[in-house]
C-alpha positions in Angstrom: 10.0 -0.5 18.1 7.3 -2.5 19.9 6.0 0.7 21.4 5.7 2.4 18.1 3.9 -0.6 16.5 1.6 -0.8 19.5 0.8 3.0 19.3 0.1 2.7 15.6 -2.2 -0.3 16.1 -4.3 1.7 18.5 -4.4 4.9 16.4 -5.3 3.7 12.9 -7.1 6.3 10.8 -10.7 5.6 10.0 -11.8 5.4 6.4 -14.2 8.2 5.7 -15.9 6.3 2.9 -16.5 3.3 5.1 -17.7 5.5 7.9 -20.1 7.6 5.8 -21.3 5.1 3.2 -20.5 1.8 4.8 -18.4 0.3 2.0 -14.6 -0.2 1.7 -12.6 2.2 -0.4 -9.7 1.3 -2.7 -7.3 2.0 0.1 -9.0 0.0 2.9 -6.5 -2.4 4.4 -3.4 -0.4 3.6 -2.7 0.5 7.2 -3.2 -2.9 8.6 -1.2 -4.4 5.9 1.7 -2.0 6.6 1.7 -2.9 10.3 1.8 -6.6 9.4 4.7 -5.9 7.1 6.6 -4.0 9.8 6.0 -7.0 12.2 7.5 -9.3 9.5 4.3 -11.1 8.5 4.8 -10.8 4.8 2.2 -13.3 3.7 -0.7 -11.9 5.8 0.3 -8.4 4.7 0.1 -9.4 1.1 -3.3 -11.1 1.6 -4.8 -8.0 3.2 -3.5 -5.5 0.7 -1.6 -7.0 -2.3 -0.5 -3.6 -3.7 1.4 -2.5 -0.5 4.8 -3.9 -1.4 4.7 -2.8 -5.1 3.6 0.7 -3.9 6.5 0.9 -1.5 8.9 -0.2 -4.2 7.4 2.3 -6.6 7.9 5.2 -4.1 11.5 4.0 -3.3 12.2 3.9 -7.1 10.6 7.4 -7.5 12.9 8.8 -4.9 15.9 7.1 -6.4 14.9 8.4 -9.9 14.5 11.9 -8.6 18.0 11.8 -7.0 19.9 9.8 -9.6 17.9 10.7 -12.8 17.6 7.2 -14.4 17.6 7.2 -18.1 14.3 5.3 -18.4 13.0 6.1 -14.9 9.8 7.8 -16.1 8.8 4.8 -18.2 9.5 2.4 -15.4 7.4 4.5 -13.0 4.5 4.3 -15.6 4.8 0.4 -15.5 4.8 0.5 -11.7 1.7 2.8 -11.8 -0.2 0.4 -14.1 0.8 -2.7 -12.0 -0.3 -1.0 -8.8 -3.6 0.2 -10.3 -4.4 -3.3 -11.5 -3.6 -4.8 -8.1 -5.7 -2.2 -6.2 -8.7 -2.5 -8.5 -8.5 -6.3 -8.6 -8.2 -6.5 -4.9 -11.2 -4.2 -4.5 -13.3 -6.3 -6.9 -12.4 -9.5 -5.1 -13.4 -8.0 -1.7 -16.9 -7.8 -2.9 
């Protein structure tokens, strides 16, 4: 596992927006936050990109909904989407 994390840390994808324009995009910090989460540093992961954990929960719920066909699954996914959108936009605004 250590080798995988080490490899990922040295091969992070560059943000095209940041590279071309010089400003962060709405997703900047996601990769670093994910690596910190894998390492077990939950607090630092949240501070870098607060929407990571809710996004992962949303995708997990989406997969479960597609497999199990929850009665109100679509509505719950809408709430997840709204929450994640608010977190991402708020985090973006706070960065500036």
